[in-house]
C-alpha positions as CSV (number, residue, x, y, z in Angstrom):
1,M,-76.7,6.3,36.7
2,R,-78.3,3.6,38.3
3,I,-76.7,-0.3,38.0
4,K,-79.5,-0.8,35.0
5,N,-78.2,2.2,32.8
6,L,-74.3,1.0,33.1
7,Q,-75.7,-2.7,32.5
8,D,-77.5,-1.9,28.8
9,R,-74.5,0.3,28.2
10,L,-72.8,-3.1,28.5
11,K,-75.7,-4.7,26.4
12,E,-75.2,-2.4,23.5
13,H,-71.3,-2.5,23.6
14,I,-70.9,-6.7,23.8
15,R,-73.6,-6.9,20.1
16,D,-71.4,-3.5,19.4
17,R,-68.5,-5.9,19.5
18,I,-70.4,-9.4,17.9
19,A,-71.9,-7.1,15.6
20,K,-68.0,-6.1,13.8
21,G,-67.3,-9.4,15.0
22,E,-64.6,-9.1,16.8
23,L,-65.8,-11.7,19.7
24,T,-68.9,-13.5,20.2
25,G,-70.9,-14.9,22.8
26,V,-69.5,-18.4,23.1
27,D,-66.1,-17.1,23.3
28,L,-66.9,-14.5,25.8
29,A,-69.0,-16.5,27.7
30,K,-66.2,-18.5,28.5
31,L,-63.7,-16.0,29.1
32,A,-66.1,-14.3,31.8
33,S,-67.1,-17.8,33.0
34,L,-70.5,-17.6,33.2
35,P,-72.6,-19.8,31.5
36,Q,-73.3,-19.4,27.6
37,G,-77.7,-19.3,28.2
38,H,-76.9,-16.4,31.1
39,L,-75.3,-13.9,28.8
40,S,-77.3,-15.0,26.1
41,N,-80.2,-14.1,27.9
42,F,-78.9,-10.8,28.9
43,L,-77.9,-9.6,25.6
44,N,-81.7,-10.2,25.0
45,S,-82.6,-8.7,27.7
46,R,-84.3,-11.2,29.1
47,R,-82.5,-11.1,32.8
48,G,-79.7,-8.8,34.2
49,L,-76.7,-9.3,36.0
50,S,-74.9,-9.8,39.0
51,L,-72.4,-7.9,40.4
52,E,-70.1,-10.4,39.8
53,S,-71.3,-11.1,36.8
54,M,-71.0,-7.7,35.6
55,D,-67.2,-7.6,37.0
56,R,-67.0,-10.7,35.2
57,L,-67.7,-9.4,32.2
58,L,-66.2,-6.0,31.5
59,G,-62.7,-8.3,32.6
60,A,-62.6,-10.5,29.3
61,L,-63.8,-7.4,27.5
62,A,-60.9,-5.6,29.3
63,I,-62.7,-2.3,29.6
64,G,-64.2,-0.5,32.8
65,V,-66.9,1.0,33.4
66,L,-65.8,4.7,32.6
67,D,-65.4,3.1,28.9
68,L,-69.4,2.7,29.2
69,V,-69.8,6.2,29.9
70,A,-69.0,9.4,27.3
71,T,-66.9,11.9,28.3
72,D,-68.9,15.1,28.3
73,E,-71.5,12.5,31.2
74,I,-68.2,12.1,33.3
75,Q,-67.0,15.9,32.8
76,H,-71.1,16.7,34.3
77,W,-71.2,14.1,37.0
78,F,-67.7,16.0,38.5
79,A,-69.0,19.5,37.4
80,K,-71.7,19.7,39.7
81,P,-70.1,19.4,42.9
82,A,-67.0,21.8,41.7
83,A,-70.0,24.1,40.3
84,R,-71.2,24.5,44.0
85,S,-66.7,24.6,45.7
86,R,-64.1,25.9,45.4
87,F,-62.7,22.7,43.3
88,D,-61.4,22.4,39.9
89,V,-61.2,18.2,38.6
90,V,-58.2,17.2,37.5
91,P,-58.0,14.1,35.0
92,R,-55.3,11.7,35.5
93,I,-53.9,10.1,32.3
94,S,-52.0,7.5,31.4
95,A,-48.6,8.0,30.1
96,S,-49.5,7.3,26.6
97,I,-51.7,10.5,26.2
98,A,-49.7,12.6,28.0
99,L,-48.4,14.7,25.1
100,M,-52.1,14.5,23.3
101,P,-53.6,18.6,22.7
102,R,-57.0,17.3,23.9
103,L,-57.5,13.7,26.5
104,P,-59.3,11.1,25.2
105,R,-61.7,9.3,27.3
106,N,-59.9,6.0,27.1
107,G,-56.3,7.3,29.0
108,V,-57.9,8.2,30.9
109,L,-57.7,6.7,34.6
110,G,-59.8,8.2,37.3
111,T,-60.2,12.3,38.0
112,H,-59.4,14.6,41.1
113,C,-60.8,17.5,42.8
114,I,-57.8,20.0,43.5
115,D,-58.5,23.6,44.9
116,K,-59.5,26.3,42.1
117,S,-57.2,28.6,44.5
118,L,-53.9,26.7,44.0
119,L,-54.6,26.4,40.0
120,R,-54.7,29.6,39.6
121,R,-51.7,30.7,41.9
122,W,-49.3,29.1,39.7
123,R,-48.4,30.7,36.7
124,S,-47.6,29.6,32.9
125,N,-44.8,30.0,30.3
126,D,-45.6,28.1,27.3
127,V,-42.8,28.6,24.7
128,A,-44.3,25.6,22.6
129,G,-47.9,27.4,21.9
130,R,-50.0,25.2,23.9
131,S,-53.0,27.7,24.9
132,M,-55.9,25.4,23.3
133,W,-54.7,22.2,25.8
134,D,-56.1,21.1,28.3
135,R,-53.5,22.3,31.1
136,F,-53.4,20.7,34.3
137,V,-52.4,16.7,34.6
138,L,-52.0,14.0,37.0
139,I,-49.6,11.3,36.4
140,D,-49.1,8.4,38.7
141,L,-45.1,7.2,39.4
142,D,-44.3,3.9,40.5
143,G,-41.9,3.1,43.5
144,S,-38.8,2.3,41.0
145,E,-39.3,5.5,38.8
146,V,-40.2,8.0,41.5
147,R,-36.8,7.6,43.4
148,G,-35.0,9.9,41.5
149,I,-37.7,12.4,43.1
150,V,-38.4,11.5,46.3
151,P,-35.6,8.7,47.7
152,T,-37.7,8.0,50.7
153,A,-40.9,6.6,48.6
154,R,-41.4,3.4,48.1
155,A,-45.1,3.3,47.3
156,G,-44.4,6.0,44.4
157,A,-46.5,9.0,43.9
158,T,-48.9,11.0,41.8
159,L,-47.2,14.3,39.9
160,L,-49.5,17.5,39.0
161,I,-48.0,18.4,35.8
162,D,-49.3,22.0,34.4
163,R,-48.7,20.9,30.6
164,H,-48.5,24.6,29.9
165,Y,-45.0,25.6,31.6
166,T,-42.7,24.2,28.5
167,A,-40.2,27.2,28.6
168,L,-36.4,26.7,30.6
169,E,-36.7,29.7,32.3
170,P,-36.9,28.8,36.5
171,Y,-40.3,29.1,38.0
172,H,-38.3,30.8,41.4
173,R,-34.5,31.9,41.0
174,P,-32.3,29.5,41.5
175,R,-34.0,26.6,42.3
176,Q,-34.6,24.5,38.9
177,N,-37.8,23.3,37.6
178,L,-38.4,19.6,37.7
179,Y,-40.1,18.6,34.6
180,V,-42.0,15.0,33.0
181,L,-40.4,14.2,29.7
182,Q,-42.0,11.3,27.2
183,L,-39.2,9.4,25.8
184,R,-41.0,7.2,23.5
185,E,-43.3,4.5,25.2
186,R,-41.7,5.7,28.7
187,L,-41.7,9.1,31.2
188,A,-38.5,10.7,32.3
189,V,-38.5,12.9,35.5
190,G,-36.0,15.0,36.5
191,R,-34.0,18.7,35.9
192,V,-33.7,19.7,31.9
193,S,-31.1,21.2,30.3
194,V,-29.6,21.3,26.0
195,L,-26.2,21.2,25.7
196,N,-25.3,20.4,21.9
197,G,-28.0,18.9,20.5
198,H,-28.8,16.7,23.1
199,L,-30.9,16.4,26.2
200,L,-29.6,16.4,29.5
201,V,-31.8,15.4,32.2
202,Q,-30.7,15.1,35.6
203,P,-32.1,13.7,38.5
204,C,-33.0,15.5,42.1
205,D,-31.3,12.4,43.6
206,Q,-27.7,12.7,42.4
207,R,-26.6,9.3,42.5
208,F,-28.7,8.9,39.6
209,E,-27.7,8.7,36.2
210,V,-27.9,11.6,33.9
211,L,-30.3,11.1,31.1
212,T,-29.1,12.0,27.5
213,V,-31.1,12.1,24.5
214,T,-30.1,13.0,21.5
215,L,-32.5,15.4,20.1
216,V,-34.1,14.2,16.9
217,H,-34.2,16.3,13.8
218,G,-36.5,19.0,13.7
219,L,-37.7,18.5,16.9
220,N,-37.4,20.6,19.6
221,Y,-36.7,20.3,23.3
222,F,-40.3,21.0,24.9
223,N,-41.6,18.0,21.7
224,Y,-40.5,16.0,24.5
225,I,-41.2,18.0,27.9
226,V,-44.9,17.1,29.0
227,G,-45.0,19.2,31.7
228,R,-43.2,21.2,34.5
229,V,-44.4,19.0,37.6
230,C,-46.0,21.4,40.6
231,Q,-46.6,19.3,43.1
232,V,-45.1,16.0,43.8
233,R,-47.4,13.6,46.4
234,S,-45.7,10.7,48.0
235,E,-45.9,8.2,50.5
236,P,-43.0,7.2,52.5
């Protein structure tokens, strides 16, 4: 997609939000530190935008370039090289959509190409009925979140997660699986067990405390599990 096409999408986005009463051209010009006449000329197709001005508007609107592009277009872009290669496109997502069956565009932060043979090698073990869910996702953790998994990591890590593996049966015996769990607004990572109506999450590093969560009535342990961690990519 060319810059002009993106600017046209941005123009439509701004016009739509103004029409809905979410903002005004005057307020947006102030937030983006642009002359009001400059913005008016852009919205009325009398001039284009510099990359700097476009970046200011995106920041003022609290959106990114991908918010101007439909999901099927993004998939089409990345599908082209993937179709000619051995790679599959895996979305990197925000924690807020980790337990959504189908991943909404506003929660996808980016994509990465991963070798198809690697993804196909991992077997699923789904006891939660997720056959229709998008399977593999990537989630970023910051340094404090990942330290219980990789004690030497300082800059954070990216986890490759299989959301079709929700059973507590070890993938490789006798080693326990590592899971990502959604606990209200936060994510937790560790080895999982269930005891007397409680979910126990044990970090890999035993210096960290075991997290204990009382199972909500009517929910099973797998309702909290995002999926099994297949791979951890970290930087020391």
